[in-house]
N, C-alpha and C positions, 0 to 999 in steps of 0.2 A: 502726389499723394499716393501712399501705398494702399493696396486693397486689403481689407480686413477679412480674414477667413471666417466663414460661417461654422460655428460649432454647435452640434446637436447630438442627440442620442439616436440609437438605432430605432427606437420607438418613434421619434420625431420623423426620421427618414421614411419609415414605412407608412406613416400617416399621410405623407406627401406622395409616396409611391406605393399604393396598395398592392400593385402587381408584384412587388418584391417581398411580400409578407413571408414567403418561404424561407427567407434569410433569418428570420427571428427564431432562435433556438426553442422558444416556447411553442412555436408552431410545428416543431419537429418531434415532439414527444406525443405518445399515444395514451397519456393519462393526465389526471389533474393533480397538481401538488397538494390539493386539499385532501386527497386520498391518503396521504402519508401521515402516519402517527408522529406528531412532532416531538413528543416526549421520548419515543423510541429512537427517533432520528438524532436527538440531542445526545442520548447515551452512546449511540453508534459513533458519532463524531468525537466524543471524548475518548472512547476506547481506541479509535483509529489514530487519534493524535498521539497516544502512547506508542503505538506501533511506529509512527513516523519519527518520533524522537529516537527510538532505538535504532531504526534503519539509518537515519541521517548520521548518527554517531558511528555506527558500524561502517558505513561507507567512507566516512572521513578517516577512520583509523586503518581500514583494511583493504580499500579498493585500489590503492596506489602501491606498486611494488617497492618503491623507495621507502615509503612509510613503513611497510611491513618489514623490510630489511632492518630499519632502525629499531623497530620494536623487538624483533628477534635478536638483534645484537645486544639489546639491553637485557632481555630475559625471554628467550624463545619458548621455554616450557610454559611459563605463566601466560604469555600473550597468545600462544596457540590455544590454550584452554579457554581464555577469555573470548577469542574469536568464535570458537565452537559453541560456547554457551550463548553468545549473542545471536548467532545464526539459528540455533535451535529455538530460542525464545521468540524470535521474529517469525519463523515458520510456523510455530505452534499457535501463536496469537492470530496470524493471518488465516491459518487453516480453520479456526473456529468460525470465521466469517463465511466460510463455504458450507457450513452445516445446514441441515434442513431447518425450517422455521420452528419446529418442535421435535423433541425426541425423548423417549422414556417418560412421557407424560409431563415434561417440563418445556417451557418456552426458551428458544435460543435467540441470541442477538446475532442474526445472520443476514446476509444480503437477500437471500430468498424470502425472508420475512417481508421485505418491501415489495418484492415481485408479487407476493400473495395479496398484499394490500391493494395493489394497483391493477393486477392482472395485465400488466404491460408486456407486449411482445418485444418492444425495444429493450426494456430492462432484462428480459429473459435472454435475448440475444447477447447482450453485454455479459451476462452471467455465464452463458455457455462458452464464450470466448475465454473468460477467466478460468473456467473449469477445465478447459482443454490444456492450459499450461499446468494448472494445479495437479491434474492427473498424470499428464505426460512427463512432467519433470520428476516424478517420484515422490514429491512432497506429501501427497495425500497418503500414499502407502507408508511412508516414513513416519508420518504423524500417527497413523492408526496402529502401527506395529511396534514403534519404538518410543516416540515422544509422549504419546498419551497412554499407551498400554505396553507392558513388558511382555511382548509376545515371545514365548519360550523357544519356539522353533527358530525364530529370527535371531534371538540373542545367543542361541546355542550354535549358530553358524550353519544351520541346516537349510536356511532360506536367505537369499541375498536380495537386498533392495537396490535397485539400479537408480541412483540419484543422478539426474542429468540436468543440472542448471548451474548458472554462474551467478556471481554477486549482482552483475548488471541485470540479469534476467529477473532476479528477485526484486530489484529496484523498479524495473519496468512493471512488474506484476502489481506492486503496491501503487504505482502511479495510475494503473488502470482501475484499481479499486477506488482510488480517489476520484476518477472520472465518473464512476458509478454513483458515488456519494454526491458528487456535484449535480448529477442528473436528477436525483430525488430531492435535492435541496433547492437549487436554482440553476437550470441549464445555461443561463446567461453568464455564469461565473465559472472560471477555470482556476482551480486552486492548486498551488504548488505543494506537492506532498513532502518536499524537503523542508526541514525546520531550520530557521536562522537562529543560531546561538550567539550570545555575546562573544566577540572575537577572542577575548582572553580566556574563555571557558570552552571553546570548541575543540574538536578532535585534532584539527590542524595545529593549533597552538600546543596541544599536549604532545604531539609527535615532535614538534620543534624543540620542546623542552627535553624530550628524550634524546634527540640528536645532539643537543648541546651537552647533555650529560655524557653521552658516548664519546664525545670529542675531548672532554675535560680530563 
């Protein structure tokens, strides 16, 4: 007779082994989920889902050299501008999440808004890690001087913005924002920031159709 495996939740395990309570992600946060404004969290998730849709499609179309070669072969001028427009849209939308909780007398949908609600050091540390890339990559300056405002000195060529990031780093940045959102939603859940599209409608299928057109 074969042995039957015991299946239980982490909660069940900790009840049997209280000394292992530190393994529960809920015991690793320094705030209560009840501190989080659930209406604002819902809006954040909806807004962030839009970013993830754009990013997933962008990566499917432009992260692979062979795919980019096929798109450029079909129409390099058009797809170059599409890629730039997608990247600017993603960076601008992500940048707004790094804003203060309020500015110019108006409330902002930002990650710091949830830090303010919880006064959590753990969330603040996660935010500072995000801000390190946001600032060091040049995205913050790019957003402030070009994407959100037409800074005359920059657009006149008298001031250069040093952009230092790859597509993969932007993808990782968004993944880390997803981890922050998971923390304030349910630390026991790890959400994939990539969106799964119907296969017939995803970026890979689109590139395949472009390839077939190039070969015909």
